[in-house]
C-alpha positions as CSV (number, residue, x, y, z in Angstrom):
1,X,-8.2,-13.6,-20.1
2,X,-5.8,-16.0,-18.4
3,X,-6.1,-16.0,-14.6
4,X,-3.4,-17.7,-12.4
5,X,-4.7,-21.0,-11.1
6,X,-5.6,-20.7,-7.4
7,X,-5.5,-23.9,-5.4
8,X,-8.2,-24.2,-2.8
9,X,-6.6,-25.3,0.5
10,X,-8.1,-28.6,1.5
11,X,-10.2,-28.7,4.6
12,X,-8.2,-29.9,7.6
13,X,-9.5,-31.9,10.5
14,X,-9.4,-28.7,12.5
15,X,-11.5,-26.8,9.9
16,X,-14.3,-29.3,9.9
17,X,-17.2,-28.8,12.3
18,X,-17.1,-31.3,15.1
19,X,-20.1,-32.8,16.8
20,X,-18.8,-32.9,20.3
21,X,-19.2,-36.2,22.1
22,X,-18.5,-34.6,25.4
23,X,-21.0,-32.3,27.1
24,X,-19.8,-28.9,28.2
25,X,-18.2,-29.1,31.6
26,X,-17.6,-26.5,34.3
27,X,-13.9,-26.8,33.7
28,X,-14.4,-25.5,30.1
29,X,-15.5,-22.1,31.4
30,X,-12.3,-20.4,30.2
31,X,-13.2,-21.3,26.6
32,X,-16.9,-20.2,26.7
33,X,-16.4,-16.4,26.1
34,X,-13.9,-14.2,24.4
35,X,-11.0,-13.8,26.7
36,X,-10.7,-10.4,28.3
37,X,-8.0,-11.5,30.7
38,X,-5.3,-14.1,30.8
39,X,-6.8,-17.6,31.5
40,X,-6.0,-19.1,34.9
41,X,-4.4,-22.2,33.4
42,X,-3.2,-23.9,30.2
43,X,-5.7,-25.5,27.8
44,X,-5.6,-28.2,25.2
45,X,-3.9,-26.8,22.1
46,X,-6.6,-28.4,19.7
47,X,-9.4,-26.8,21.7
48,X,-7.8,-23.4,21.7
49,X,-6.9,-23.6,18.0
50,X,-10.6,-24.5,17.3
51,X,-11.8,-21.6,19.4
52,X,-9.6,-19.1,17.6
53,X,-10.5,-20.5,14.2
54,X,-14.2,-20.3,15.0
55,X,-13.8,-16.6,16.0
56,X,-11.9,-15.8,12.9
57,X,-14.8,-17.2,10.8
58,X,-16.6,-13.9,11.7
59,X,-14.0,-11.9,9.8
60,X,-14.6,-10.9,6.3
61,X,-13.4,-12.9,3.3
62,X,-10.1,-11.3,2.3
63,X,-10.6,-12.0,-1.4
64,X,-13.8,-10.1,-1.4
65,X,-12.2,-7.1,0.2
66,X,-12.1,-4.6,-2.7
67,X,-10.9,-1.8,-0.4
68,X,-7.4,-3.0,0.2
69,X,-4.3,-2.9,-2.0
70,X,-2.7,-5.5,0.1
71,X,-2.0,-9.0,-1.3
72,X,-4.7,-11.6,-0.3
73,X,-3.5,-14.5,-2.3
74,X,-0.1,-16.2,-2.8
75,X,0.9,-19.5,-4.3
76,X,1.1,-22.5,-2.0
77,X,4.8,-22.8,-2.6
78,X,5.4,-19.2,-1.4
79,X,3.2,-19.8,1.6
80,X,5.2,-22.9,2.5
81,X,8.5,-20.9,2.2
82,X,7.1,-18.3,4.6
83,X,6.0,-20.9,7.0
84,X,9.5,-22.6,6.9
85,X,11.3,-19.3,7.6
86,X,8.8,-17.7,10.0
87,X,11.1,-18.0,13.0
88,X,14.1,-16.3,11.3
89,X,15.0,-12.8,12.3
90,X,16.1,-10.6,9.5
91,X,18.1,-8.4,12.0
92,X,20.3,-11.4,12.8
93,X,22.3,-11.3,9.5
94,X,25.3,-13.2,10.8
95,X,23.1,-16.2,11.6
96,X,20.9,-16.0,8.5
97,X,23.3,-14.7,5.8
98,X,21.3,-16.1,3.0
99,X,18.1,-14.2,3.8
100,X,20.3,-11.1,4.1
101,X,21.7,-11.9,0.7
102,X,18.2,-12.3,-0.8
103,X,17.3,-8.9,0.6
104,X,20.3,-7.4,-1.2
105,X,19.4,-9.2,-4.4
106,X,15.9,-7.8,-4.3
107,X,17.3,-4.3,-3.8
108,X,19.5,-4.8,-6.9
109,X,16.5,-6.1,-8.9
110,X,14.4,-3.1,-7.9
111,X,17.2,-0.7,-8.7
112,X,17.3,-2.1,-12.2
113,X,13.5,-2.1,-12.5
114,X,13.4,1.5,-11.4
115,X,16.1,2.4,-14.0
116,X,18.9,3.6,-11.7
117,X,21.7,5.0,-13.9
118,X,24.3,3.4,-11.6
119,X,22.5,0.4,-9.9
120,X,25.7,-0.4,-7.9
121,X,25.5,2.9,-6.1
122,X,21.9,2.4,-5.0
123,X,21.3,2.0,-1.3
124,X,18.2,0.2,-0.1
125,X,16.5,-2.0,2.5
126,X,13.3,-3.9,3.2
127,X,10.9,-2.4,5.7
128,X,7.8,-3.5,7.5
129,X,5.7,-1.7,4.9
130,X,5.5,1.5,2.9
131,X,4.8,3.4,6.1
132,X,8.2,2.6,7.6
133,X,9.8,3.2,4.2
134,X,8.1,6.6,4.0
135,X,9.4,7.5,7.5
136,X,13.0,6.5,6.5
137,X,12.8,8.4,3.2
138,X,11.4,11.5,5.0
139,X,14.2,11.3,7.6
140,X,16.8,11.2,4.8
141,X,15.3,14.3,3.2
142,X,15.3,16.1,6.5
143,X,18.9,15.2,7.4
144,X,20.1,16.2,3.9
145,X,18.4,19.6,4.3
146,X,19.8,20.1,7.8
147,X,23.3,19.3,6.6
148,X,23.0,21.8,3.7
149,X,21.6,24.5,5.9
150,X,24.4,24.1,8.5
151,X,27.0,24.3,5.7
152,X,25.4,27.6,4.7
153,X,25.3,28.8,8.3
154,X,21.5,28.9,8.4
155,X,18.9,27.9,10.9
156,X,17.6,24.3,10.8
157,X,14.5,24.7,12.9
158,X,11.6,25.0,10.4
159,X,11.7,22.3,7.8
160,X,8.6,21.6,5.7
161,X,7.5,18.9,3.2
162,X,5.3,19.7,0.2
163,X,2.8,17.0,-1.0
164,X,-0.6,16.7,-2.5
165,X,-3.7,16.4,-0.3
166,X,-4.0,12.9,-1.8
167,X,-1.0,11.5,0.2
168,X,-1.5,8.4,2.3
169,X,-1.7,8.9,6.1
170,X,1.9,7.7,6.6
171,X,3.1,11.1,5.4
172,X,0.9,12.9,7.9
173,X,2.4,10.6,10.5
174,X,5.9,11.4,9.4
175,X,5.3,15.1,9.6
176,X,3.8,14.8,13.1
177,X,6.3,12.4,14.5
178,X,9.4,14.0,13.2
179,X,8.4,17.7,13.5
180,X,8.2,18.7,9.9
181,X,5.6,21.2,8.7
182,X,3.3,19.4,6.2
183,X,2.3,21.6,3.3
184,X,-0.6,20.0,1.5
185,X,-1.4,21.3,-2.0
186,X,-5.2,21.2,-2.0
187,X,-7.3,19.4,-4.6
188,X,-9.5,21.2,-7.0
189,X,-12.7,20.0,-8.7
190,X,-11.6,17.7,-11.4
191,X,-7.9,17.6,-10.2
192,X,-7.5,15.1,-7.4
193,X,-3.7,14.8,-7.2
194,X,-0.6,16.9,-7.2
195,X,0.3,18.7,-10.4
196,X,3.3,20.7,-11.5
197,X,1.4,24.0,-11.9
198,X,0.4,24.2,-8.3
199,X,3.3,23.0,-6.1
200,X,6.0,25.6,-6.3
201,X,3.9,28.2,-4.6
202,X,4.2,26.0,-1.5
203,X,8.0,25.7,-1.7
204,X,10.7,27.8,-0.1
205,X,14.2,27.5,1.3
206,X,12.9,25.4,4.2
207,X,11.4,22.7,1.9
208,X,13.2,19.4,2.5
209,X,11.5,17.7,-0.4
210,X,8.4,17.1,-2.5
211,X,6.5,13.8,-2.3
212,X,5.0,12.6,-5.6
213,X,2.5,9.7,-5.4
214,X,2.6,7.0,-8.1
215,X,-0.8,5.6,-7.4
216,X,-3.2,7.6,-5.1
217,X,-5.1,5.5,-2.6
218,X,-8.1,7.9,-3.3
219,X,-8.6,7.1,-6.9
220,X,-5.6,5.1,-8.3
221,X,-4.3,8.0,-10.3
222,X,-0.6,8.9,-10.8
223,X,1.0,12.2,-9.9
224,X,2.9,13.5,-13.0
225,X,6.4,12.9,-11.6
226,X,8.3,14.2,-14.6
227,X,6.3,17.4,-14.8
228,X,6.8,17.9,-11.0
229,X,10.6,17.5,-11.4
230,X,10.6,19.9,-14.4
231,X,8.7,22.5,-12.3
232,X,11.3,22.1,-9.5
233,X,14.1,22.5,-12.1
234,X,12.6,25.8,-13.0
235,X,12.2,26.8,-9.3
236,X,15.9,26.0,-8.7
237,X,16.9,28.1,-11.7
238,X,14.9,31.0,-10.4
239,X,15.7,30.8,-6.7
240,X,18.9,28.7,-6.3
241,X,17.0,26.2,-4.0
242,X,17.5,22.6,-4.9
243,X,14.5,20.5,-3.8
244,X,14.7,16.7,-4.1
245,X,11.7,14.5,-4.9
246,X,10.7,11.3,-3.2
247,X,8.3,9.0,-5.1
248,X,5.8,7.2,-3.0
249,X,5.3,4.2,-5.3
250,X,3.6,2.1,-2.6
251,X,1.5,0.5,-5.4
252,X,2.5,2.0,-8.7
253,X,6.3,1.3,-8.4
254,X,5.5,-2.3,-9.0
255,X,2.9,-1.7,-11.7
256,X,4.3,1.1,-13.9
257,X,7.6,-0.6,-14.9
258,X,5.6,-3.5,-16.4
259,X,2.7,-1.6,-18.0
260,X,4.0,1.9,-18.7
261,X,7.6,1.6,-19.8
262,X,7.6,5.0,-21.4
263,X,6.4,6.8,-18.3
264,X,9.1,9.0,-16.7
265,X,8.8,8.7,-12.9
266,X,11.8,6.8,-11.5
267,X,15.6,7.2,-11.1
268,X,15.9,8.2,-14.7
269,X,14.8,11.6,-13.4
270,X,17.9,13.2,-11.8
271,X,15.8,15.0,-9.2
272,X,14.3,11.7,-7.8
273,X,16.3,10.9,-4.7
274,X,14.4,8.0,-3.3
275,X,11.5,5.6,-4.0
276,X,9.4,3.3,-1.9
277,X,7.2,0.5,-2.7
278,X,5.1,-2.1,-0.9
279,X,6.1,-5.7,-1.6
280,X,2.8,-6.6,0.1
281,X,0.8,-4.9,-2.6
282,X,1.7,-5.5,-6.3
283,X,4.8,-7.3,-5.1
284,X,2.4,-10.1,-4.4
285,X,3.6,-10.8,-0.8
286,X,1.4,-11.1,2.3
287,X,1.7,-8.1,4.6
288,X,3.8,-6.6,5.7
289,X,6.8,-5.8,3.5
290,X,8.0,-2.6,2.0
291,X,11.1,-1.4,0.1
292,X,13.0,1.8,0.3
293,X,15.7,2.7,-2.2
294,X,18.0,5.8,-2.5
295,X,19.8,6.9,-5.6
296,X,23.2,6.8,-4.0
297,X,25.1,7.4,-0.7
298,X,24.6,11.1,-1.0
299,X,20.8,10.6,-0.9
300,X,21.1,8.5,2.3
301,X,23.3,10.2,4.9
302,X,25.7,7.8,6.7
303,X,24.7,9.1,10.1
304,X,21.3,7.4,9.7
305,X,22.9,3.9,9.2
306,X,23.9,2.0,12.4
307,X,26.4,-0.8,12.7
308,X,25.6,-3.5,15.3
309,X,27.6,-6.5,16.4
310,X,25.8,-7.9,19.4
311,X,24.1,-10.6,17.4
312,X,27.5,-11.8,16.0
313,X,29.3,-10.2,13.1
314,X,28.8,-6.6,12.0
315,X,25.6,-5.6,10.3
316,X,24.5,-2.2,9.0
317,X,20.9,-1.4,9.8
318,X,18.6,1.5,8.8
319,X,15.1,0.7,10.1
320,X,12.8,2.1,12.7
321,X,12.5,-1.2,14.4
322,X,15.1,-4.0,14.8
323,X,13.8,-7.5,14.9
324,X,11.7,-8.4,11.8
325,X,10.6,-11.6,10.2
326,X,12.8,-12.7,7.3
327,X,10.0,-14.7,5.8
328,X,8.6,-11.8,3.8
329,X,11.9,-11.1,2.1
330,X,12.1,-14.8,1.2
331,X,8.6,-14.7,-0.3
332,X,9.5,-11.5,-2.3
333,X,12.7,-13.2,-3.6
334,X,10.6,-16.3,-4.6
335,X,8.1,-14.1,-6.5
336,X,10.9,-12.3,-8.4
337,X,12.4,-15.6,-9.4
338,X,9.1,-17.4,-10.0
339,X,7.6,-14.8,-12.3
340,X,10.4,-12.8,-13.7
341,X,9.8,-9.6,-15.7
342,X,7.3,-11.2,-18.1
343,X,5.4,-13.1,-15.5
344,X,5.0,-10.0,-13.3
345,X,4.0,-8.0,-16.4
346,X,1.3,-10.6,-17.1
347,X,-0.1,-10.4,-13.6
348,X,-0.2,-6.6,-13.9
349,X,-1.9,-6.8,-17.3
350,X,-4.5,-9.1,-16.0
351,X,-5.3,-6.8,-13.0
352,X,-5.4,-3.7,-15.2
353,X,-7.6,-5.4,-17.9
354,X,-10.0,-6.5,-15.2
355,X,-10.1,-3.1,-13.6
356,X,-10.7,-1.3,-16.9
357,X,-13.4,-3.8,-17.9
358,X,-15.2,-3.4,-14.6
359,X,-14.9,0.4,-14.9
360,X,-16.4,0.3,-18.4
361,X,-19.3,-1.8,-17.2
362,X,-20.0,0.5,-14.2
363,X,-19.8,3.6,-16.5
364,X,-22.7,2.1,-18.4
365,X,-24.7,1.3,-15.2
366,X,-26.8,4.3,-14.2
367,X,-26.6,6.3,-12.0
368,X,-22.8,5.9,-11.7
369,X,-20.0,7.9,-13.3
370,X,-16.3,7.4,-13.2
371,X,-13.7,9.5,-11.4
372,X,-10.9,7.3,-12.8
373,X,-11.0,4.2,-15.1
374,X,-8.2,1.9,-13.9
375,X,-5.8,2.9,-16.7
376,X,-3.1,3.7,-14.2
377,X,-3.2,1.6,-11.0
378,X,-5.6,-1.4,-11.4
379,X,-8.0,0.5,-9.2
380,X,-10.7,3.1,-9.9
381,X,-13.1,5.4,-8.2
382,X,-16.7,6.1,-9.1
383,X,-19.6,8.1,-7.7
384,X,-23.3,8.7,-8.1
385,X,-24.2,11.2,-10.9
386,X,-25.5,14.6,-9.9
387,X,-29.2,14.5,-9.2
388,X,-29.3,11.1,-7.6
389,X,-31.3,11.9,-4.5
390,X,-32.5,8.5,-3.5
391,X,-29.4,7.1,-1.9
392,X,-25.7,7.7,-1.3
393,X,-22.4,5.9,-2.0
394,X,-22.4,5.0,1.7
395,X,-25.7,3.2,1.2
396,X,-24.2,1.3,-1.7
397,X,-21.2,0.3,0.4
398,X,-23.4,-0.9,3.3
399,X,-25.6,-2.9,1.0
400,X,-22.7,-4.5,-0.8
401,X,-21.2,-5.4,2.6
402,X,-24.4,-7.4,3.4
403,X,-23.4,-9.5,0.3
404,X,-19.9,-10.0,1.8
405,X,-18.2,-7.4,-0.5
406,X,-16.1,-4.7,1.1
407,X,-16.5,-1.8,-1.3
408,X,-15.3,1.3,0.5
409,X,-17.1,4.7,0.4
410,X,-15.5,7.9,1.5
411,X,-15.3,11.7,0.8
412,X,-12.3,13.5,-0.7
413,X,-10.3,16.0,1.4
414,X,-11.3,19.7,1.5
415,X,-12.1,21.6,-0.5
416,X,-13.6,18.7,-2.5
417,X,-15.3,17.1,0.5
418,X,-18.6,17.2,-1.4
419,X,-17.2,14.5,-3.7
420,X,-18.0,11.1,-2.2
421,X,-16.9,8.0,-4.1
422,X,-16.7,4.2,-4.1
423,X,-13.3,2.7,-4.9
424,X,-12.5,-0.8,-6.2
425,X,-9.0,-2.3,-6.2
426,X,-8.2,-5.3,-8.5
427,X,-5.5,-7.7,-7.2
428,X,-4.2,-11.1,-8.3
429,X,-6.8,-13.6,-7.2
430,X,-9.8,-11.4,-8.3
431,X,-10.9,-13.7,-11.1
432,X,-13.2,-13.0,-14.0
433,X,-15.9,-15.1,-12.2
434,X,-15.6,-12.9,-9.1
435,X,-15.8,-9.8,-11.3
436,X,-19.1,-11.1,-12.9
437,X,-20.5,-11.8,-9.5
438,X,-19.5,-8.4,-8.2
439,X,-21.2,-6.6,-11.2
440,X,-24.3,-8.7,-10.7
441,X,-24.5,-7.9,-7.0
442,X,-23.9,-4.2,-7.7
443,X,-26.6,-4.0,-10.3
444,X,-29.1,-5.7,-7.9
445,X,-28.1,-3.5,-5.0
446,X,-28.4,-0.4,-7.1
447,X,-31.9,-1.4,-8.3
448,X,-33.1,-2.1,-4.8
449,X,-31.7,1.1,-3.4
450,X,-33.4,3.2,-6.1
451,X,-36.8,1.9,-4.9
452,X,-36.1,2.5,-1.2
453,X,-36.1,5.7,0.9
454,X,-32.6,7.0,1.8
455,X,-31.2,5.9,5.0
456,X,-28.9,7.7,7.4
457,X,-25.9,5.6,8.4
458,X,-24.1,5.9,11.7
459,X,-20.6,7.4,11.4
460,X,-18.7,4.1,11.9
461,X,-20.2,2.9,8.6
462,X,-18.4,5.7,6.7
463,X,-15.0,4.2,6.5
464,X,-11.8,5.9,5.3
465,X,-10.0,4.5,2.2
466,X,-8.0,1.4,3.1
467,X,-4.4,1.0,2.3
């Protein structure tokens, strides 16, 4: 399998250990311990840089972090472009019109990728990440519902949002912050995401929308978006209530277009009003960058868009914050131009192939069994087979961390809280050599744990799934 070449950054003079020719002096006290307060005076920039670098060495190796969906490797050219534009504020569109133009071009590219029937009508923006994109999409759903209720002369005080229990925490935040009742469709044994046969029982005239997840953080599976839309078509025919769908494609919206062209999940479905994605996941940009797109102006009410002129010129803005680095948009634009459709498809193919190969190997490694196999997102979850009393998935996670791998272990939400899994995410930069090393370490760890008594881990070693 072809793996993109990854340049190893050369060691700089500041990376190299230095045998100090100067003994530690009393005046160096400010640099002895982690700073808990602002130092009394300025210090030498090289000394402070070295101190910060030394402390950062204690962090984990990002490329061995199998928990995160977030990009941990970019080409040197993209890194350089980000460094060259780090000081540019995306909100200052009059001063940096080319970055604003790049953002708009990215929105057009995504509109085409997500098969919008009328791409010129799509409205969209970059965001700090998918969490902000979800907040904006949820706000648009709420405002549309409120406007419809007012037009009908009805109360607007009790909105609710229907979603599976597998949604990412950003949707729980949205419901809390913007006073919308969250209605979580619970999991069932063997069904760990939202399905069409379960959701309409949670809908009513106060439902502002349904969130479908294209790539669950829990196990990498896709909600069946087309079936969900069809169920809501039936619900509208029976009740007269028109409920839009938002697709949380934080990861999958930049995977499915390349690997699953026949899958119906995007703007081809008339009921899909909006879609979000994380450019900092399978858009291959360092964090944090998200994208939010709406089908047309009707899906994004005008009263949510502000016009500002105090930076010079007039600029529309629809974001929860204001100032934001333009560098991430530049990097996304670079990636779209650099790889094109076929290049992005090849990166996705490599990730999914590696994920499925790893899943197949782990399936044949007792005592593990698969929950998912990497055939949707390049990520999969696996657990210990029933009747494995010697150790837990939390023991496996802890032992793998001792070998520098971050392999998260967690339990599913109620009523499936007895299902505890390990989840592995494959991203660009996770080479076949790293995959072989991982499998070797997992086999060794598993063998060692089977010969040891079970241990009880403190709560802080039972992490939640990373985003």
